[in-house]
C-alpha positions as CSV (number, residue, x, y, z in Angstrom):
1,M,60.5,137.0,154.4
2,N,62.6,139.8,154.8
3,V,66.2,139.6,154.1
4,I,67.8,139.4,157.9
5,Q,64.8,136.6,158.4
6,K,66.1,134.4,155.6
7,T,69.8,135.3,156.4
8,V,69.0,134.2,159.8
9,L,67.3,131.0,159.1
10,C,69.8,129.9,156.6
11,L,72.3,130.4,159.7
12,I,70.1,128.2,161.8
13,V,69.9,125.7,158.9
14,L,73.2,125.6,158.5
15,F,74.0,125.5,162.3
16,C,72.1,122.5,162.8
17,T,73.3,121.2,159.7
18,T,76.5,120.9,161.0
19,L,75.7,120.1,164.6
20,F,74.0,116.7,163.0
21,I,76.9,116.2,161.1
22,G,79.6,116.5,163.5
23,C,77.7,114.9,166.4
24,S,77.0,111.6,163.8
25,K,78.1,108.5,165.1
26,N,81.0,107.7,162.8
27,N,80.7,103.8,161.8
28,D,84.2,103.2,160.7
29,E,84.6,102.6,164.1
30,T,83.9,99.0,165.5
31,P,85.4,98.2,169.0
32,Q,88.1,96.8,168.9
33,T,87.8,93.1,170.9
34,L,91.3,91.9,172.5
35,T,92.3,88.5,172.1
36,P,93.1,87.1,176.0
37,A,97.0,87.5,175.5
38,E,96.0,91.1,174.4
39,V,94.2,91.9,177.3
40,L,96.8,90.2,179.4
41,A,99.8,92.4,177.7
42,S,97.9,95.6,177.4
43,V,98.4,95.8,181.1
44,S,101.2,96.2,184.1
45,W,99.7,94.0,187.0
46,E,100.6,94.2,190.8
47,T,99.0,91.3,193.0
48,T,96.6,93.2,195.5
49,N,94.9,90.3,196.7
50,A,94.6,86.4,197.2
51,K,91.5,83.9,198.2
52,N,91.2,80.7,199.2
53,N,88.8,78.0,198.1
54,K,86.6,79.2,200.8
55,G,86.5,82.5,199.4
56,Q,88.2,84.1,202.4
57,N,91.5,86.8,202.2
58,V,94.4,85.5,202.6
59,V,97.6,88.2,203.3
60,L,100.3,88.7,200.8
61,T,102.6,87.0,202.7
62,D,101.1,83.8,203.5
63,A,103.5,80.9,203.0
64,N,101.3,79.3,200.2
65,V,100.7,82.7,198.3
66,A,103.7,84.8,198.9
67,N,106.2,83.4,195.9
68,F,103.0,84.9,193.4
69,V,103.0,88.2,194.6
70,G,104.8,91.4,193.2
71,Y,104.3,93.4,190.0
72,A,104.2,91.6,186.2
73,Y,104.9,93.0,182.9
74,F,103.6,90.9,180.1
75,K,104.7,92.2,176.2
76,A,102.9,91.6,172.9
77,D,106.0,90.2,171.9
78,G,105.4,87.2,174.4
79,T,108.2,87.9,177.1
80,F,107.6,88.9,180.6
81,T,109.4,90.5,183.4
82,M,108.0,90.0,186.9
83,Y,109.7,92.0,190.2
84,N,108.5,91.5,193.8
85,L,107.0,94.4,195.6
86,D,110.2,95.2,196.9
87,D,111.5,96.4,192.7
88,S,114.1,93.4,193.4
89,P,113.7,90.7,189.8
90,K,111.8,88.2,190.2
91,M,111.8,86.0,187.0
92,H,111.9,86.7,183.6
93,G,111.3,84.7,180.3
94,D,108.2,84.0,177.7
95,W,104.4,83.3,178.0
96,T,101.2,82.3,175.8
97,V,97.7,82.7,176.7
98,S,95.5,79.7,175.0
99,A,93.0,81.2,172.4
100,D,90.4,80.7,174.5
101,G,91.7,82.1,177.7
102,K,91.6,79.3,180.0
103,T,95.2,79.4,180.9
104,R,98.3,81.3,181.1
105,T,101.9,79.4,180.5
106,I,105.1,80.9,181.8
107,V,108.3,79.7,180.7
108,A,110.8,81.3,183.0
109,R,114.6,81.4,182.0
110,D,118.1,82.1,183.3
111,N,120.6,85.4,181.9
112,A,121.6,82.9,179.7
113,G,118.3,81.9,178.4
114,A,118.2,78.5,179.3
115,I,114.7,77.1,180.8
116,L,114.4,77.2,184.7
117,F,111.1,76.1,184.9
118,T,107.4,75.8,183.3
119,R,104.5,77.0,185.1
120,V,100.3,76.7,183.5
121,V,97.9,77.8,185.5
122,E,94.1,78.0,185.5
123,I,92.6,81.5,184.1
124,T,89.8,82.8,186.1
125,V,89.3,86.2,185.2
126,L,90.8,88.0,182.7
127,T,89.8,91.7,182.0
128,Q,91.7,95.0,181.7
129,K,91.2,95.4,185.2
130,E,91.3,92.5,186.7
131,F,93.8,88.7,185.6
132,T,93.3,86.2,188.3
133,Y,94.8,83.1,188.3
134,R,94.4,79.4,190.6
135,I,97.5,77.7,192.2
136,Y,97.1,74.5,193.6
137,P,99.6,73.6,196.6
138,S,99.0,69.8,195.9
139,A,98.8,68.8,192.2
140,N,96.3,66.1,192.9
141,D,93.9,67.8,195.5
142,K,92.1,70.0,193.1
143,T,89.6,71.2,196.2
144,V,92.6,73.1,198.1
145,Y,93.0,76.2,195.9
146,F,94.5,79.7,196.2
147,D,93.0,82.8,193.6
148,I,96.1,85.1,193.0
149,I,94.5,88.3,192.3
150,H,96.0,91.3,190.2
151,T,94.6,94.6,189.2
152,P,96.4,97.3,187.0
153,T,99.1,99.6,188.2
154,T,100.9,102.4,187.0
155,H,104.4,101.2,189.0
156,K,106.8,101.7,186.1
157,E,108.7,98.6,185.0
158,P,111.9,98.8,187.3
159,K,115.4,98.6,184.6
């Protein structure tokens, strides 16, 4: 082999080695699994649909679901704010999600911090692409319900 062939061969080996090392999987990076609370806090949500117990779409102005429609911002510190779709304030307070991701609790507070109400809802879907919870118009009748469906939004939280 002459000098030029050896040089070209060395360059090819060097290139392939660099390519192999540069493209190898970094085993130090493991995908992070989020807790249900972290999932909820990682996204700004907008109510985009509602369905009844028959799976039928319900318009968001329907009296059974209208109070649950708007933008929701769940913060990692356990506080939340919600706004109507016209950006008018709806409520604020504290929130939690059960460790198993099956329920979400909000504690709505007035501006002085006094509790207005506490609401616990059953979560039916919680991913970074959808947050759906179920409401029952009558607590004694679990056969009639509405699923309130939220999807991510880029809508900035009003100030």
